[in-house]
C-alpha positions as a Markdown table, in Angstrom:
| # | Residue | x | y | z |
|---|---|---|---|---|
| 1 | Unk | -99.3 | -2.8 | -1.3 |
| 2 | Unk | -97.4 | -4.9 | -3.8 |
| 3 | Unk | -95.4 | -1.9 | -4.9 |
| 4 | Unk | -94.5 | -1.0 | -1.3 |
| 5 | Unk | -93.5 | -4.6 | -0.6 |
| 6 | Unk | -91.4 | -4.7 | -3.7 |
| 7 | Unk | -89.6 | -1.5 | -2.8 |
| 8 | Unk | -88.9 | -2.8 | 0.7 |
| 9 | Unk | -87.5 | -6.0 | -0.7 |
| 10 | Unk | -85.3 | -4.1 | -3.1 |
| 11 | Unk | -83.9 | -2.0 | -0.2 |
| 12 | Unk | -83.1 | -5.2 | 1.8 |
| 13 | Unk | -81.3 | -6.7 | -1.2 |
| 14 | Unk | -79.2 | -3.5 | -1.8 |
| 15 | Unk | -78.4 | -3.3 | 1.9 |
| 16 | Unk | -77.2 | -6.9 | 2.0 |
| 17 | Unk | -75.2 | -6.4 | -1.2 |
| 18 | Unk | -73.4 | -3.4 | 0.3 |
| 19 | Unk | -72.7 | -5.3 | 3.5 |
| 20 | Unk | -71.2 | -8.3 | 1.6 |
| 21 | Unk | -69.2 | -6.0 | -0.7 |
| 22 | Unk | -67.8 | -4.0 | 2.2 |
| 23 | Unk | -66.8 | -7.3 | 3.9 |
| 24 | Unk | -64.8 | -8.3 | 0.8 |
| 25 | Unk | -63.3 | -4.9 | 0.4 |
| 26 | Unk | -62.1 | -4.9 | 4.1 |
| 27 | Unk | -60.3 | -8.2 | 3.6 |
| 28 | Unk | -58.7 | -7.0 | 0.4 |
| 29 | Unk | -57.5 | -3.8 | 2.1 |
| 30 | Unk | -56.6 | -5.5 | 5.5 |
| 31 | Unk | -55.1 | -8.9 | 4.7 |
| 32 | Unk | -54.7 | -11.1 | 7.8 |
| 33 | Unk | -57.5 | -9.5 | 9.8 |
| 34 | Unk | -60.5 | -11.8 | 10.4 |
| 35 | Unk | -62.6 | -9.4 | 12.5 |
| 36 | Unk | -64.7 | -6.4 | 11.8 |
| 37 | Unk | -66.8 | -4.0 | 13.8 |
| 38 | Unk | -70.4 | -3.4 | 12.8 |
| 39 | Unk | -72.9 | -1.3 | 14.7 |
| 40 | Unk | -70.8 | -1.4 | 17.8 |
| 41 | Unk | -70.5 | -5.2 | 17.8 |
| 42 | Unk | -66.9 | -6.6 | 18.0 |
| 43 | Unk | -66.3 | -9.8 | 16.2 |
| 44 | Unk | -63.4 | -12.2 | 16.8 |
| 45 | Unk | -61.9 | -15.0 | 14.6 |
| 46 | Unk | -63.2 | -18.5 | 14.8 |
| 47 | Unk | -60.8 | -20.7 | 16.7 |
| 48 | Unk | -61.6 | -23.8 | 14.6 |
| 49 | Unk | -61.0 | -22.3 | 11.1 |
| 50 | Unk | -57.8 | -20.5 | 12.2 |
| 51 | Unk | -55.9 | -23.7 | 13.3 |
| 52 | Unk | -54.8 | -26.9 | 11.6 |
| 53 | Unk | -55.6 | -30.4 | 13.0 |
| 54 | Unk | -52.0 | -30.4 | 14.3 |
| 55 | Unk | -52.6 | -27.2 | 16.3 |
| 56 | Unk | -50.6 | -24.8 | 14.0 |
| 57 | Unk | -52.3 | -21.4 | 13.6 |
| 58 | Unk | -53.3 | -20.5 | 10.1 |
| 59 | Unk | -53.3 | -16.7 | 10.7 |
| 60 | Unk | -49.9 | -15.9 | 12.3 |
| 61 | Unk | -49.9 | -12.3 | 10.9 |
| 62 | Unk | -53.3 | -11.4 | 12.3 |
| 63 | Unk | -53.4 | -8.8 | 15.0 |
| 64 | Unk | -55.9 | -11.2 | 16.7 |
| 65 | Unk | -54.0 | -14.4 | 16.4 |
| 66 | Unk | -54.6 | -16.7 | 19.3 |
| 67 | Unk | -51.5 | -18.4 | 20.5 |
| 68 | Unk | -51.5 | -20.6 | 23.6 |
| 69 | Unk | -50.6 | -24.1 | 24.8 |
| 70 | Unk | -53.0 | -25.7 | 22.3 |
| 71 | Unk | -52.3 | -23.4 | 19.3 |
| 72 | Unk | -48.7 | -23.0 | 18.0 |
| 73 | Unk | -47.0 | -20.7 | 15.6 |
| 74 | Unk | -45.0 | -22.3 | 12.7 |
| 75 | Unk | -41.4 | -22.7 | 13.9 |
| 76 | Unk | -40.2 | -20.7 | 10.9 |
| 77 | Unk | -42.5 | -17.8 | 11.5 |
| 78 | Unk | -41.0 | -14.3 | 11.8 |
| 79 | Unk | -43.3 | -11.2 | 11.9 |
| 80 | Unk | -43.0 | -9.2 | 8.6 |
| 81 | Unk | -42.7 | -5.7 | 10.0 |
| 82 | Unk | -40.6 | -5.8 | 13.2 |
| 83 | Unk | -39.3 | -2.4 | 14.3 |
| 84 | Unk | -37.8 | -1.0 | 17.5 |
| 85 | Unk | -40.4 | 1.3 | 19.3 |
| 86 | Unk | -39.4 | 4.7 | 20.6 |
| 87 | Unk | -39.7 | 3.8 | 24.3 |
| 88 | Unk | -37.5 | 3.3 | 27.3 |
| 89 | Unk | -35.9 | -0.1 | 27.8 |
| 90 | Unk | -34.6 | -1.7 | 30.9 |
| 91 | Unk | -31.5 | -2.9 | 29.1 |
| 92 | Unk | -29.0 | -2.1 | 26.3 |
| 93 | Unk | -27.5 | -4.1 | 23.5 |
| 94 | Unk | -30.0 | -6.9 | 22.6 |
| 95 | Unk | -31.8 | -5.4 | 19.6 |
| 96 | Unk | -33.9 | -8.5 | 18.8 |
| 97 | Unk | -36.0 | -8.4 | 22.0 |
| 98 | Unk | -36.6 | -4.7 | 21.6 |
| 99 | Unk | -38.7 | -5.2 | 18.5 |
| 100 | Unk | -42.4 | -5.2 | 17.9 |
| 101 | Unk | -44.6 | -5.2 | 14.9 |
| 102 | Unk | -45.0 | -1.7 | 13.5 |
| 103 | Unk | -48.5 | -0.9 | 14.6 |
| 104 | Unk | -47.9 | -2.3 | 18.1 |
| 105 | Unk | -44.6 | -0.4 | 18.3 |
| 106 | Unk | -46.3 | 2.9 | 17.4 |
| 107 | Unk | -49.1 | 2.4 | 20.0 |
| 108 | Unk | -46.6 | 1.3 | 22.7 |
| 109 | Unk | -44.8 | 4.6 | 22.2 |
| 110 | Unk | -48.1 | 6.5 | 22.5 |
| 111 | Unk | -48.9 | 4.5 | 25.7 |
| 112 | Unk | -45.6 | 5.4 | 27.2 |
| 113 | Unk | -46.0 | 9.1 | 26.3 |
| 114 | Unk | -49.4 | 9.2 | 27.9 |
| 115 | Unk | -48.0 | 7.7 | 31.0 |
| 116 | Unk | -45.2 | 10.3 | 31.2 |
| 117 | Unk | -47.8 | 13.1 | 31.2 |
| 118 | Unk | -49.1 | 11.6 | 34.5 |
| 119 | Unk | -45.6 | 11.0 | 35.9 |
| 120 | Unk | -45.8 | 7.3 | 35.1 |
| 121 | Unk | -42.5 | 6.0 | 33.7 |
| 122 | Unk | -42.7 | 2.6 | 32.1 |
| 123 | Unk | -39.9 | 0.4 | 30.8 |
| 124 | Unk | -40.0 | -2.3 | 28.1 |
| 125 | Unk | -38.2 | -5.5 | 29.3 |
| 126 | Unk | -38.7 | -8.0 | 26.6 |
| 127 | Unk | -40.7 | -7.9 | 23.3 |
| 128 | Unk | -40.1 | -10.2 | 20.3 |
| 129 | Unk | -38.5 | -13.6 | 20.7 |
| 130 | Unk | -37.7 | -16.0 | 17.9 |
| 131 | Unk | -38.6 | -19.6 | 18.0 |
| 132 | Unk | -35.0 | -20.7 | 18.8 |
| 133 | Unk | -34.6 | -18.1 | 21.5 |
| 134 | Unk | -37.8 | -19.3 | 23.2 |
| 135 | Unk | -36.7 | -22.9 | 23.0 |
| 136 | Unk | -33.4 | -22.0 | 24.8 |
| 137 | Unk | -35.2 | -20.0 | 27.5 |
| 138 | Unk | -37.8 | -22.8 | 28.1 |
| 139 | Unk | -35.0 | -25.3 | 28.5 |
| 140 | Unk | -33.2 | -23.0 | 30.9 |
| 141 | Unk | -36.4 | -22.5 | 33.0 |
| 142 | Unk | -37.0 | -26.3 | 33.2 |
| 143 | Unk | -33.5 | -26.9 | 34.5 |
| 144 | Unk | -33.7 | -24.0 | 37.0 |
| 145 | Unk | -37.3 | -24.3 | 38.2 |
| 146 | Unk | -38.5 | -27.8 | 37.3 |
| 147 | Unk | -40.9 | -28.8 | 34.6 |
| 148 | Unk | -44.1 | -28.1 | 36.5 |
| 149 | Unk | -43.2 | -24.5 | 37.4 |
| 150 | Unk | -41.8 | -23.8 | 34.0 |
| 151 | Unk | -45.0 | -25.0 | 32.3 |
| 152 | Unk | -47.1 | -22.6 | 34.4 |
| 153 | Unk | -45.0 | -19.5 | 33.8 |
| 154 | Unk | -43.2 | -20.0 | 30.5 |
| 155 | Unk | -44.1 | -21.2 | 27.0 |
| 156 | Unk | -42.8 | -24.0 | 24.9 |
| 157 | Unk | -41.2 | -22.8 | 21.7 |
| 158 | Unk | -43.9 | -22.0 | 19.2 |
| 159 | Unk | -46.6 | -21.3 | 21.8 |
| 160 | Unk | -45.1 | -18.0 | 23.0 |
| 161 | Unk | -46.9 | -14.8 | 22.2 |
| 162 | Unk | -43.6 | -13.1 | 22.1 |
| 163 | Unk | -42.9 | -14.8 | 18.7 |
| 164 | Unk | -45.9 | -12.9 | 17.2 |
| 165 | Unk | -44.2 | -9.6 | 17.7 |
| 166 | Unk | -47.4 | -8.3 | 19.4 |
| 167 | Unk | -46.4 | -8.9 | 23.1 |
| 168 | Unk | -44.1 | -7.1 | 25.4 |
| 169 | Unk | -43.2 | -7.3 | 29.1 |
| 170 | Unk | -43.4 | -4.1 | 31.0 |
| 171 | Unk | -41.8 | -3.0 | 34.3 |
| 172 | Unk | -40.6 | 0.0 | 36.3 |
| 173 | Unk | -37.9 | 1.3 | 38.5 |
| 174 | Unk | -40.1 | 0.7 | 41.5 |
| 175 | Unk | -39.8 | -3.0 | 41.0 |
| 176 | Unk | -36.1 | -2.8 | 39.9 |
| 177 | Unk | -37.3 | -3.8 | 36.4 |
| 178 | Unk | -38.2 | -7.3 | 37.6 |
| 179 | Unk | -41.1 | -9.2 | 36.1 |
| 180 | Unk | -43.0 | -9.9 | 39.3 |
| 181 | Unk | -46.6 | -9.9 | 40.5 |
| 182 | Unk | -45.7 | -7.0 | 42.8 |
| 183 | Unk | -45.7 | -4.8 | 39.7 |
| 184 | Unk | -49.5 | -4.9 | 39.9 |
| 185 | Unk | -49.5 | -3.0 | 43.2 |
| 186 | Unk | -47.2 | -0.2 | 42.0 |
| 187 | Unk | -48.6 | 3.1 | 40.6 |
| 188 | Unk | -47.1 | 2.1 | 37.3 |
| 189 | Unk | -48.7 | -1.3 | 37.3 |
| 190 | Unk | -52.1 | 0.1 | 38.3 |
| 191 | Unk | -51.9 | 2.8 | 35.6 |
| 192 | Unk | -51.0 | 0.2 | 33.0 |
| 193 | Unk | -54.0 | -2.0 | 34.0 |
| 194 | Unk | -56.4 | 0.9 | 33.7 |
| 195 | Unk | -55.0 | 2.5 | 30.5 |
| 196 | Unk | -53.4 | -0.2 | 28.3 |
| 197 | Unk | -56.7 | -0.9 | 26.4 |
| 198 | Unk | -56.9 | 2.7 | 25.2 |
| 199 | Unk | -53.9 | 2.0 | 23.1 |
| 200 | Unk | -54.9 | -1.4 | 21.9 |
| 201 | Unk | -53.2 | -3.6 | 24.5 |
| 202 | Unk | -54.6 | -6.1 | 27.0 |
| 203 | Unk | -53.2 | -7.7 | 30.1 |
| 204 | Unk | -53.0 | -11.1 | 28.4 |
| 205 | Unk | -52.8 | -13.3 | 31.5 |
| 206 | Unk | -55.0 | -11.7 | 34.1 |
| 207 | Unk | -55.6 | -12.7 | 37.7 |
| 208 | Unk | -58.1 | -15.5 | 38.4 |
| 209 | Unk | -58.0 | -16.6 | 34.8 |
| 210 | Unk | -55.2 | -19.2 | 35.1 |
| 211 | Unk | -57.4 | -22.2 | 34.2 |
| 212 | Unk | -58.5 | -20.4 | 31.0 |
| 213 | Unk | -55.2 | -19.0 | 29.7 |
| 214 | Unk | -53.0 | -21.8 | 31.1 |
| 215 | Unk | -50.6 | -19.3 | 32.7 |
| 216 | Unk | -50.2 | -17.7 | 36.1 |
| 217 | Unk | -51.1 | -14.1 | 36.6 |
| 218 | Unk | -48.7 | -11.8 | 34.7 |
| 219 | Unk | -49.5 | -8.1 | 35.2 |
| 220 | Unk | -46.5 | -7.1 | 33.2 |
| 221 | Unk | -47.3 | -9.0 | 30.0 |
| 222 | Unk | -49.3 | -6.9 | 27.6 |
| 223 | Unk | -50.5 | -8.0 | 24.1 |
| 224 | Unk | -51.6 | -5.8 | 21.2 |
| 225 | Unk | -54.9 | -6.6 | 19.6 |
| 226 | Unk | -56.1 | -3.1 | 18.5 |
| 227 | Unk | -58.1 | -0.5 | 20.3 |
| 228 | Unk | -61.7 | -1.6 | 19.7 |
| 229 | Unk | -61.0 | -5.2 | 20.6 |
| 230 | Unk | -58.8 | -4.3 | 23.6 |
| 231 | Unk | -61.6 | -2.0 | 25.0 |
| 232 | Unk | -64.2 | -4.8 | 24.5 |
| 233 | Unk | -62.0 | -7.3 | 26.5 |
| 234 | Unk | -61.1 | -4.8 | 29.2 |
| 235 | Unk | -64.7 | -3.6 | 29.8 |
| 236 | Unk | -66.0 | -7.2 | 30.1 |
| 237 | Unk | -62.9 | -8.6 | 31.9 |
| 238 | Unk | -62.5 | -11.3 | 29.3 |
| 239 | Unk | -59.5 | -13.1 | 27.8 |
| 240 | Unk | -58.9 | -13.9 | 24.1 |
| 241 | Unk | -59.8 | -17.6 | 24.9 |
| 242 | Unk | -63.2 | -16.6 | 26.2 |
| 243 | Unk | -64.3 | -14.6 | 23.2 |
| 244 | Unk | -63.0 | -16.7 | 20.4 |
| 245 | Unk | -65.9 | -18.8 | 18.9 |
| 246 | Unk | -65.8 | -22.4 | 19.8 |
């Protein structure tokens, strides 16, 4: 009996060692990623350890970085691997707002291609925005719409997901390329809602979650988090705020 117990204990020790070692190896091979998937369980970063007391996020390069009204990006932050995805845009000329981080850009192209096979033609309207650009836009919205409306539909510089290089606004010809809630009722908007998660994107500001996200419903704003995490959020109808550990 003692021999059997000893063997069992040895197996447990080896298993735990492998688990810890694989954890460390993952972080070495995937810097900036705080989450892993084990036995079908999806893990997300801890909100408290990924932000300073001043509300500045510590992990701006993570694909799972949480940016909202309480969690800001450093004003100097620029994503390291911005590139222009091979997709249709609703405009010409402005190269900066065409850009996304490399992995997000590749998956956006795959998303658009999948849509085309079903006669769904999507257009990218706005992707990356620098801190200074967001600052100018927010000031403009305040002057045009008032502080209250601007706060509910736009982000103060540093709190915009667009600065992460992981978010992009999508529209279609059916809505004249406007960013409007009517997009949700179009065939393109419905298709995006049902398929974005397959390519690692989520509808970041869903309907009826305004009090949680801090923003009004935006069916056009998608955010890249990676396929397993996007699928997890989609199937449970959850936002990033709801799954991050408190």
